[in-house]
N, C-alpha and C positions, 0 to 999 in steps of 0.2 A: 381813717377809722371806718366803721360801718356807717357812721352817721356824718361823714364828712360833708361840710357845707359852710355857709357863711351868711352873715346878715347883710342884706342889701336894702337900704332904706328901711331898716328895722324889720324886714321880712326875710324869713329863712329861705335861702336858695341852695339847693343841693348841688354839690360839685359833681358833674357827670363826665369828667375827663377820664373815661375808662380806657384801658388798653384794647384797641379794636381787633387785635389778632384773634383768629378763630382756629380751633382744632377741628379739622374736617376729614371726611372719608377720603377725599382726593388730595389732601395735604396742600391745597393751593396757597396757603399762607406760610408754608414751610413746616407745618406741624400736623402730620397725618395722625389719625386715630390709631392708637396702638395699645394693646393690652399691656398693662404694667408700667408703661412709660411715665404716666402723669400721676400727680397726687393732688387731690382736691383739699384745699385748706379752708376750714370753716370755723365758726363759733356757733354753738347751739343757741346763744343769746340773740344772734342777729337775724332779723326776719328775711333779709336778702339772701344770706347764706342758707337759711332754713329751707328755702325753695329748692336749692340744689340737693340738699340732703334727702328731701322727700322724693324728688324726681329720680335721683340715683337709686334709691331703694325700690320705688315702684317698677322701674325698668330692669332692675336686677344687675346693675353695673358694678356692684361691690367687688366681684372677683377680678375685674380688670382695671378699676380705678380706685386706688386706696384713698383713705381720708385722714387728714391731719386735723385734730380738734384742738383749737386754742381755748384757753380759759376764758371765762366770761368777762373778766376785767382786763384793762390794758392801761398803759401809760400814755403820755402825749405822743409817743413815736410809733408804737407798734402793738399789735396783738402778740401775745407770747404763748409759748407752748409749756406753760407752767403745770399742766395736768400730767405731763409725761415725766418719767423718772429722770431726775437731774435737770428738769426744765428744758429738755432738748427733744425735738421731734425725732423719733427713732429712725425714720427713713431719710429725711432731709438733712438731719444732723445739725440743725440750727435752733437757737433758743427763741428767735423773734422772726415773725413773718417778714419784717422789714428787710432782713438779710437777703431773702429771695427776690425782693423788689430791687434792692441795691445791686444785685448781681447782674441785672439787665444792662446791656451795653448802652442803652439810651439814657441812662441816668434818670429814670422815672421820678418825677417830683411830687405829683399830687399825693394825697393821703394813702396810707397803707390800709386797704380794705379787704374784707372778706365778703363773698367767696373769692378765692383766687385759685387758679390751676397752675401748678409748678411742674416744669419739665425736670424729672429726676436725673436725667442725663447731664444737665447743665446746672441745676439748682436755681434756675431763673423762672420768675413768674412769666407765664405765657399770656394769660388774660385774666382780667377781673371784671369783665363786662357781663355783670350778672343777668341782665335780661336775655342776652344771647346765649349764655352758657346752657340754660335749661332747654332752650329750643334746640340747640345743637345736640344735647343728650338724646332728644327724641328723633332728630332727623339725620344726624351724622354718625351716631354710635350704634345704629340699628343692628349691625352685624354682631354686636355683643349683648343685645337685649336678651333677657331670659325668655324661655318658652312661656307663652301666655302673657307676655308684657302688654299692658294696655297701650292704646294709641292716644297719647295725651295731646297731640297736636294734629288731628286729622285734617288732611288737605282740604276737604270740602268745607270745613268750618273755620279755617284759619283767618279769614277776613273778619268774621264775627268775634272770634276769640281775641284777635288783636285789638279790635275796637273796644270790647268790654274791658280787656286788660289795661288799655291806656286810660280809660275813665277811672278804673279802680286805682291805678298807680297815681294819677294826678290828684284825686280827691281823697283817697283813703290811705293807700300805702305811704305816700309822701305827705298826705294831708295831716296825719297825726303829728308828724314832725314839724310841719308848718305851724300847728297849734303849740306844740311844746317848746319850740325855739323862737317863737315870735318875740320881737323886741319892743313892740308897742301894742296897745290895746286894740287899735283898729285892725292891725294885721292879724292878731289872734282871732278876733271875732269874725273876720272874713273867712279865715281858714276853718274855724269852728262851724260856721254856717254851711260852707261847701262840704265839709266832712259829713255832717248829719243829713244834709239834703241828699247826698249820694248814698248814704246808708239807708235812707228811706226809699230811694229808688231801687236799691238792691233788694230790700224787703219786698217791695211790690213785685219785682221780677221773680223772686224765689218763692213767692206765696203759692204759685201754681205749678212750679217745676222744681225738680229735685236738685238740679245742677245749673250752673250759669249758662252754659251753651250746650245744646244737645241733651242727650239722656244718659251721658256717662261723665265721669270726671275728666276734665281737661286742664290744660295749663292755666286757664283763667281761674279755676277753683283753687288751685294751689297758691296762686298769687294773692288771692283774697284771704285764704285761710291763715297764712302766716301773720297777717295783721290782726285778724279776729281773735286768734288764740292768745295774743298778748294784750287784748283790749282791757279786760277787767283787771288783770294783774299789774298793768303798767300804764297804759295810755289814759284810762279813765281818770286816775288821780294825778300821776306824775306829769302827764302832758295836758292836763286840764280839759280832757275830752269828756266832760261830765254831764252832758244833757241826759244821757241814759247809759247804764251799763249794758254790755252785750246781753247779759242774763235778763235784762228788762226789755229786750227787743225780740219778741217771741219767734219770728220767722228766722232771723239771723242766728239766734241762739240754737234753734233746732237744727238749722243747716250746719252750723259749726260743729255741733256735737255729732251729727251724722258723719262728717268728715273725720273728726277726732277718733271716732270708734272704728274707722276704716283702717285696715293694716297699711302702714306706710305713713300715717299722719300722726296720731297720738303717740305711737311708739318712737317718734323722733323728737318729742317735745320734752324739754327739761325746764320746768318752771323755776327751779332754783337758779339756774344759770340766767334765765331771762330777767328775773327780778334783781339779781346781783349786779348784772351789767348796768341796767338803766339807773338804779338807785345809787350805786357806788361810783360810777364813772361820771355821771352828769351832775357834778357837784355845784355847777352854776345854778342848777334847778333845785337840787336837794343837798344843800351845804353840809348837813350833818352826816350824810352817807348812810343813814339808817335804812335798813331794808324792811319793809312791812312783812308781818307774819302772814297776813291773808292775801287774797281771799282763799277760802277752802276750795281746792280744785276738784273735789270729788263729784261735783255736779256735772262735770264733763262726761261722766259715765252713766248719767241718767237717760231714761228712754227719750227718744226724740220723735218717733212716729213718722219720720220722713219717707219710709218705705212706701207709704200709701200713695205717694205722688208718682210712683212708677220709676222707671229708669233702673240702671244697674251700675254700680261704681266702676267696674272694669269692662263693661260691654261683653264682647266675645272673649276677652282675656280672663285672667285669674288673679287672685290676690297674691302678693309676694309672700314668700316663706318667712321663717323666723328671722328676727334681727340678727345680723352678723355678729359673731363672737367679738366682744370687746366694744361693741357699739351700742350696748343697751343703755336705756335711760331709766331713772327711778320710776317705779310704778306708782300710781295714785292710790 
């Protein structure tokens, strides 16, 4: 699943046995970048998949890389394409993403995760290595980037982007899960303290600069955004990350709203899917399966004032155009 992991000494440990194969410009792993050959399987509920949705849209890869959207809930075995007519993905012709994993010749055993990229010529998952997928969208798929696509992983800033992204992953992206799935009080409190210490560090960093690295949006911002946008709706209550709501942390709340209101970010967010997934699937945490009505998401559209810090979201590039037909999300 998106949240595959296990308890080790009552502390949550994410299973990171991802398929290392890459889709590259030179095809060195046997999978060259080709227009129309691959299909990106996602769920709008999953923060790891959400990264790929944002990057795909910002770079304008929609015409060459189609997208299969699984429903927000799943059973113990697989994400399912229950949003599609007949419960079958219209391109892959399968009802469950697990079918594309099981089609692999290596008999892949770890959990069925999103995002995953499927080779439509064979029906097999090529990769589910989510940290690498978005980097490869930037560096390997450049021949298909739209005119005016931003440079989300500029070579001169890669070391700093990687450093910041690793801290964000360890303490924030995965940190909320370590809080939510902790099996004992001590493990929970350690994860909680690391999470909020890192959020405080990020607040200090962003108090005087608009973006995490440099003066434009980069991969680092995208990786932080997908956790922040779920914070008040899910992590604050469901995962017991309740020292402060995002809306009570002024710098991060302004930063997150700035990104949300940037084309390619808020127009990829589906709060209904997000809440449905966490509250209905994690029945060990929420046994009733009741999904909260709140919080009111309209605050995401309020003024943020971050333009005063300078910078430009896309640098020398331009904003993406309208959302592709059929990929729209409910407006706030």
